[in-house]
C-alpha positions as CSV (number, residue, x, y, z in Angstrom):
1,M,23.3,-19.3,3.4
2,F,20.2,-17.8,4.9
3,T,21.9,-14.5,5.7
4,S,23.2,-13.9,2.2
5,Q,19.7,-14.6,0.7
6,T,18.1,-12.1,3.1
7,S,20.7,-9.4,2.5
8,S,20.4,-9.9,-1.3
9,F,16.6,-9.4,-1.1
10,V,16.9,-6.2,0.8
11,Q,19.7,-4.9,-1.4
12,D,17.5,-5.5,-4.4
13,S,14.9,-3.2,-2.9
14,I,17.5,-0.6,-2.1
15,D,18.8,-0.7,-5.6
16,V,15.5,-1.1,-7.3
17,E,15.5,2.4,-8.8
18,E,18.5,1.5,-10.9
19,R,16.5,-1.3,-12.6
20,D,13.0,0.1,-12.6
21,D,11.1,2.9,-14.3
22,F,10.0,4.4,-11.0
23,D,13.1,6.6,-10.9
24,N,11.9,8.3,-14.1
25,E,8.5,9.3,-12.7
26,D,9.7,12.8,-12.2
27,I,7.4,13.2,-9.2
28,P,7.9,16.6,-7.4
29,A,8.0,16.8,-3.6
30,Y,4.6,16.6,-2.0
31,S,5.2,19.9,-0.2
32,Q,4.9,21.7,-3.5
33,K,1.5,23.4,-3.8
34,I,1.3,22.7,-7.6
35,Q,2.3,19.3,-9.0
36,L,2.5,20.0,-12.7
37,N,2.6,16.4,-13.7
38,C,-0.7,15.4,-11.9
39,Y,-4.0,15.9,-13.7
40,Y,-7.7,15.1,-13.2
41,V,-10.7,15.2,-15.5
42,I,-14.4,14.5,-14.7
43,Y,-17.0,13.9,-17.4
44,L,-20.8,13.5,-17.3
45,Y,-21.7,10.2,-19.0
46,Q,-25.1,10.0,-20.6
47,G,-26.0,7.1,-22.8
48,T,-23.0,7.0,-25.2
49,S,-21.8,10.6,-24.9
50,L,-19.3,12.3,-22.7
51,T,-19.6,15.9,-21.6
52,L,-16.7,17.7,-19.9
53,I,-17.4,19.0,-16.4
54,D,-14.0,20.0,-15.2
55,S,-10.3,19.3,-16.1
56,S,-6.8,20.3,-15.1
57,L,-5.4,19.1,-18.4
58,P,-4.1,21.5,-21.0
59,A,-6.9,22.5,-23.5
60,E,-5.3,20.6,-26.4
61,A,-4.9,17.4,-24.3
62,E,-8.5,17.0,-23.0
63,P,-10.1,16.1,-26.4
64,E,-7.4,13.4,-26.8
65,L,-8.3,11.9,-23.5
66,R,-12.1,12.1,-24.3
67,T,-11.5,10.2,-27.5
68,Y,-9.6,7.5,-25.6
69,I,-12.3,7.2,-22.9
70,S,-15.1,7.1,-25.4
71,R,-13.3,4.2,-27.1
72,R,-12.9,2.4,-23.8
73,L,-16.6,2.8,-23.0
74,S,-17.7,1.6,-26.4
75,K,-15.8,-1.6,-25.8
76,G,-17.3,-2.1,-22.3
77,A,-13.8,-1.8,-20.8
78,L,-15.0,0.5,-17.9
79,L,-17.0,-1.2,-15.2
80,G,-19.0,0.7,-12.7
81,G,-17.0,1.4,-9.5
82,M,-13.9,-0.4,-10.7
83,G,-10.9,1.6,-11.8
84,N,-9.0,0.9,-15.0
85,I,-5.3,1.8,-15.3
86,A,-3.5,2.2,-18.6
87,T,-0.9,4.3,-20.3
88,V,-2.2,7.3,-22.4
89,E,-0.3,9.6,-24.8
90,L,-1.5,13.2,-24.6
91,S,-0.3,16.6,-25.6
92,I,1.3,17.3,-22.2
93,P,4.9,17.7,-21.2
94,E,5.1,14.1,-20.0
95,Q,3.5,12.8,-23.2
96,A,2.9,9.3,-22.0
97,V,1.5,9.0,-18.4
98,G,-0.4,6.5,-16.3
99,C,-4.2,7.1,-16.4
100,Y,-6.7,5.8,-13.8
101,C,-10.3,5.9,-15.0
102,C,-13.4,5.0,-13.1
103,L,-17.1,5.0,-14.1
104,L,-19.4,6.1,-11.3
105,E,-22.9,5.0,-12.4
106,Q,-26.0,6.8,-11.1
107,E,-29.1,5.0,-10.1
108,R,-31.6,4.5,-12.9
109,S,-34.9,6.2,-12.5
110,P,-38.0,4.0,-11.9
111,E,-39.6,5.7,-15.0
112,Q,-36.8,4.5,-17.3
113,P,-35.3,1.3,-15.9
114,D,-34.0,0.1,-19.3
115,S,-32.5,3.4,-20.4
116,D,-28.8,3.7,-21.1
117,G,-26.6,4.2,-18.1
118,N,-25.9,7.7,-16.7
119,G,-23.0,8.6,-14.4
120,Y,-19.6,10.3,-14.2
121,V,-16.2,9.2,-15.5
122,I,-13.3,10.3,-13.3
123,C,-9.7,10.2,-14.6
124,F,-6.5,10.8,-12.7
125,M,-3.2,11.1,-14.6
126,G,0.3,11.1,-13.3
127,G,3.4,8.9,-13.1
128,S,3.3,5.6,-14.9
129,E,0.8,2.8,-15.4
130,K,3.0,0.6,-13.3
131,G,3.2,3.2,-10.5
132,L,-0.6,3.9,-10.3
133,N,-1.3,0.1,-10.3
134,L,0.4,0.0,-6.9
135,F,-2.2,2.4,-5.5
136,R,-5.3,0.9,-7.3
137,L,-7.2,0.2,-4.0
138,E,-6.5,3.7,-2.6
139,L,-7.6,5.3,-5.9
140,D,-10.8,3.2,-6.0
141,K,-11.6,4.2,-2.4
142,Y,-10.9,7.9,-3.1
143,V,-13.2,8.0,-6.2
144,Q,-16.0,6.4,-4.1
145,G,-15.6,9.2,-1.6
146,L,-16.8,11.6,-4.4
147,N,-20.2,9.9,-4.7
148,S,-22.0,12.1,-2.1
149,S,-20.7,15.3,-3.7
150,L,-22.0,14.2,-7.2
151,Q,-25.6,14.0,-6.0
152,A,-26.0,17.8,-5.9
153,P,-28.3,19.0,-8.7
154,E,-26.3,20.5,-11.7
155,L,-23.1,20.2,-9.6
156,N,-23.5,23.6,-8.1
157,N,-20.9,22.4,-5.6
158,L,-18.2,22.1,-8.3
159,E,-16.0,24.9,-7.1
160,T,-16.6,24.3,-3.3
161,E,-16.4,20.5,-3.1
162,V,-15.8,18.6,-6.3
163,R,-12.9,20.5,-7.8
164,P,-10.9,20.7,-4.5
165,Y,-11.5,17.0,-3.9
166,L,-10.3,16.0,-7.4
167,S,-7.3,18.3,-7.1
168,R,-6.1,16.4,-4.0
169,W,-6.2,12.9,-5.5
170,Y,-2.4,12.5,-5.7
171,E,-1.7,14.0,-2.3
172,E,-4.4,11.9,-0.5
173,S,-4.2,8.6,-2.4
174,V,-0.5,8.3,-3.2
175,M,1.6,10.4,-0.8
176,H,0.6,9.0,2.6
177,I,3.4,6.4,2.7
178,H,5.9,9.1,1.9
179,R,4.5,11.4,4.6
180,V,4.8,8.6,7.3
181,V,8.4,7.8,6.4
182,Q,9.3,11.5,6.4
183,L,7.6,11.8,9.8
184,V,9.3,8.9,11.7
185,Q,12.5,8.6,9.6
186,T,14.7,5.8,11.0
187,N,11.9,4.8,13.4
188,I,10.1,3.3,10.4
189,S,11.3,-0.1,11.6
190,F,9.1,0.1,14.7
191,L,6.0,0.6,12.5
192,L,7.0,-2.2,10.2
193,H,7.4,-4.5,13.2
194,A,4.1,-3.4,14.6
195,A,2.4,-4.2,11.3
196,L,3.8,-7.7,11.1
197,S,3.2,-8.5,14.7
198,H,-0.4,-7.1,14.8
199,T,0.6,-4.6,17.5
200,P,-2.0,-1.8,17.9
201,V,-0.5,1.7,17.1
202,E,-1.8,4.9,18.7
203,V,-0.9,8.4,17.5
204,I,-1.4,11.2,20.0
205,N,-1.0,15.0,19.9
206,S,-1.4,15.0,16.1
207,D,-3.9,16.2,13.5
208,E,-6.4,13.8,12.0
209,R,-4.5,13.5,8.7
210,T,-1.4,12.2,10.5
211,R,-3.4,9.7,12.4
212,A,-5.1,8.5,9.2
213,D,-1.7,8.3,7.4
214,V,-0.2,6.1,10.1
215,S,-3.3,3.9,10.1
216,R,-3.1,3.5,6.4
217,F,0.6,2.7,6.5
218,I,0.1,0.0,9.1
219,K,-2.6,-1.5,7.0
220,A,-0.5,-1.4,3.9
221,A,2.5,-2.9,5.6
222,S,0.5,-5.8,7.2
223,L,-0.4,-8.9,5.2
224,Q,-4.1,-8.5,5.6
225,G,-4.6,-7.3,2.0
226,L,-3.2,-10.5,0.7
227,S,-5.4,-12.8,2.7
228,Q,-7.7,-13.8,-0.2
229,Q,-4.8,-14.4,-2.6
230,D,-2.5,-16.6,-0.7
231,S,-3.3,-19.2,2.0
232,T,0.1,-18.6,3.7
233,A,-0.6,-14.9,3.8
234,A,-4.0,-15.6,5.2
235,S,-2.6,-17.6,8.1
236,L,0.1,-15.0,8.7
237,C,-2.3,-12.1,8.8
238,K,-4.9,-13.9,11.0
239,A,-2.4,-15.3,13.5
240,M,-2.3,-13.5,16.8
241,S,0.1,-14.0,19.7
242,E,-1.2,-15.3,23.0
243,D,0.9,-12.7,24.7
244,I,-0.7,-9.4,25.6
245,H,0.5,-6.7,23.2
246,T,1.4,-3.2,24.4
247,D,0.3,-0.5,22.0
248,L,3.0,1.4,20.1
249,I,2.5,5.0,21.0
250,I,3.6,7.8,18.6
251,D,3.6,11.2,20.3
252,C,3.7,14.0,17.7
253,A,4.1,16.7,20.4
254,T,7.8,16.6,19.6
255,S,9.7,16.8,16.3
256,P,10.6,14.1,15.4
257,P,7.8,12.2,17.2
258,T,8.6,10.3,20.4
259,L,7.9,6.6,20.3
260,S,6.9,4.5,23.4
261,N,6.7,0.8,23.8
262,S,8.7,0.5,20.5
263,V,9.9,-2.9,19.4
264,T,11.8,-3.9,16.3
265,N,14.1,-6.7,15.1
266,R,17.0,-7.1,12.7
267,F,14.7,-8.0,9.8
268,C,12.8,-4.7,10.1
269,D,16.0,-2.7,10.7
270,D,17.5,-4.0,7.5
271,W,14.8,-2.2,5.5
272,I,15.3,1.3,7.0
273,Q,17.8,2.5,4.4
274,A,15.7,1.4,1.5
275,F,12.7,3.4,2.8
276,L,14.8,6.5,3.6
277,N,16.5,6.4,0.1
278,A,13.1,6.3,-1.7
279,A,11.7,9.0,0.6
280,E,14.7,11.3,-0.1
281,R,14.0,10.9,-3.8
282,C,10.3,12.0,-3.2
283,N,9.2,8.9,-5.1
284,P,6.0,7.4,-3.6
285,F,5.8,4.7,-6.3
286,L,9.2,3.4,-5.4
287,L,8.3,3.5,-1.7
288,R,5.2,1.4,-2.3
289,Q,7.2,-1.1,-4.3
290,I,9.7,-1.4,-1.4
291,L,6.9,-1.9,1.0
292,E,5.5,-4.7,-1.2
293,N,9.0,-6.3,-1.4
294,F,9.1,-6.2,2.4
295,K,5.8,-8.0,2.7
296,L,6.9,-10.6,0.1
297,K,10.0,-11.4,2.0
298,A,8.1,-11.8,5.2
299,I,5.8,-14.3,3.5
300,Q,8.7,-16.2,2.0
301,D,10.3,-16.5,5.4
302,M,7.0,-17.8,6.9
303,N,6.9,-20.4,4.1
304,S,10.4,-21.5,5.0
305,L,9.6,-21.8,8.7
306,K,6.4,-23.8,8.0
307,R,8.5,-26.2,5.9
308,F,11.2,-26.6,8.5
309,V,8.6,-27.2,11.3
310,R,7.0,-30.0,9.2
311,Q,10.5,-31.5,8.6
312,A,11.4,-31.1,12.3
313,E,8.6,-33.4,13.3
314,M,10.6,-36.2,11.7
315,S,14.2,-35.0,11.9
316,H,16.4,-33.5,14.6
317,Y,18.7,-32.1,11.9
318,A,15.7,-30.2,10.5
319,L,15.1,-28.8,13.9
320,F,18.7,-27.6,13.9
321,R,18.3,-26.1,10.5
322,C,15.1,-24.4,11.7
323,C,17.1,-22.8,14.6
324,Q,19.8,-21.6,12.1
325,F,17.1,-20.1,9.9
326,L,15.5,-18.2,12.7
327,Q,18.8,-16.9,13.9
328,S,19.8,-15.6,10.4
329,C,16.5,-14.2,9.2
330,G,16.3,-11.6,12.0
331,N,12.5,-12.0,12.2
332,G,12.2,-15.0,14.5
333,D,9.9,-13.3,17.1
334,V,7.3,-12.5,14.5
335,L,7.6,-15.8,12.6
336,L,7.3,-17.8,15.8
337,Q,4.3,-15.8,17.0
338,N,2.4,-16.5,13.8
339,A,3.6,-20.1,13.6
340,R,2.3,-20.9,17.1
341,S,-1.1,-19.5,16.2
342,E,-1.3,-21.4,12.9
343,H,-0.2,-24.7,14.4
344,S,-2.3,-24.4,17.5
345,D,-4.2,-27.6,16.7
346,S,-1.0,-29.7,16.4
347,T,0.5,-30.8,19.6
348,E,3.8,-32.0,18.0
349,A,4.2,-28.8,16.0
350,C,3.5,-26.7,19.1
351,S,6.2,-28.5,21.1
352,I,8.7,-27.9,18.3
353,I,7.8,-24.2,18.3
354,S,8.2,-24.1,22.1
355,V,11.7,-25.4,21.7
356,L,12.5,-22.8,19.1
357,E,11.1,-20.1,21.2
358,E,13.2,-21.1,24.1
359,V,16.3,-21.1,21.9
360,I,15.6,-17.7,20.6
361,R,14.9,-16.4,24.1
362,E,18.2,-17.7,25.4
363,Q,20.1,-16.2,22.5
364,T,18.3,-12.8,23.0
365,Q,19.3,-12.8,26.7
366,A,22.8,-13.8,25.9
């Protein structure tokens, strides 16, 4: 029973492009120097008016976007520092695209504390609304990184700083997961296991961008981002093993990279093909959706283990079912590690977990 449920969940992620609109994103490979379906626009916002500063949109499409942004501003739909994502229809080849908009407000001068707000409106367009929503946090952070460059008087750094930064939004905010999967290929399961088990990852003999990509992937694959939304996720992301972890080392001196101290399990291995399929299609939105499905399944399994442990405190049969579940899910080492930390204040639960750990250890040795 448990095995069929797990296999079905992973297969759904492998086949998700057949049911979703991510396959229709028409996203070109990140190695291309020009991505024709990715655009940016930056406006100066003063009081109630928008003044175009720079844009990569076709000339006929920019006024359409400006009308849309003005309407959003008049309704108070753009809050300072918080991105808003919607679908816009413009005179571009894609016609309807996802549009991320963010208002960066400038500090009011002491002389005019009650004056209308001034600032900049930054827009990124590409893919779909659904796809961009998967990268909302990355886009918010990327836009905030523009703040220091917008302090220059009259934006005399437009060509040297602002325009190059805006042009890289898609490559820097969306493509990092794709780059990591392309880098490690089938070894992606080791990174997934490290993320779930809180194992530190060190990247050596690489450039700064690769180190940053791997760090962001580990963060995205862990459950830390869900800690404020779900108590189970909170317990899972905060739980730490009492065992001493050995860092996962990724040595980029070779191609493909050499991994040391690598650990995986059947649960993480089952997701390899889904990631490789999406990476081959050069579809970062599908990759992110698969990563979210991976995390959701880990949370669901943790919920199941918690329920079985509570039942096992009163029933030997429940303890047997708990063993069956751990055997079939393929993620027993990670789940038990986190369960032990979560139930550290319960003597009875800890004794049950110790029994389960011994059973899993004997099966592994066998």
